[in-house]
N, C-alpha and C positions, 0 to 999 in steps of 0.2 A: 250524547257522547260526541266529543269533538274528534274528528279524524281527518287527516290529510294524507295525500298520496305524494310521495317524493317523485319529482320529475327527473327525467334523464339528465345527469350531469348537474343537478341542483346542489347548491351549497347548503350545508346543514344550518347555517345561520339564517338564510332566507327561509328555509323550511320552518325553523323555529319561530321566526317572525310571523309567518302565515298561521302557524298553530296558535300562537298567543292572540292574534287578532280574532281568530275563530272562537277561542275560549271567551274572550271579552264580548264578542257579538252575541254568543249564545247565552251569556250571563251565567255561566257555570260557577264562577268563583263566588258571586253573590248568593247563589243557591246553596253552595257548600257552607258559607258562613251562616246563612239563615238556619240551616239544619244542624249546625254544630251542637246545639243543645235544644232540649225540648222546651217549648213555651206553652203554657196553659192557654186555652181559648180566651179566658178573661184577660190575661196579660196581652194577648194579641189585640183585643179590642181596646185596651187602655193605650197601647202603643199607637194604634191607628187614630184614636181620638187626639192623642198628643200631637201627632204629625199634622192632623187636620187643623188643630188650633194654631200651631206654629205657621202653617201655610196661610191661614186666614189673617193672622197678625201681620205677616209680611206683605200680603196684598193690601191691607189697610194702610200700612206705612208707605207703600209705594204710591197709593192713590193720594195720600196726604201731601206727598212731595210735589204732586202736580199742581196743587193750588197755590 
């Protein structure tokens, strides 16, 4: 849970900026999006395999550019 304390005489805009930075740092929004709907364990494994394949392909492409 992201929580900030308002300082004496602090502007609401600066407090909101601090709050947004804390939310992004704590990765709360990505967690909310991930939990927005249920994924079966098999779908999670498929997604992880797809991401790994994509990452491997990008690494191969990057290494081919070096030659």
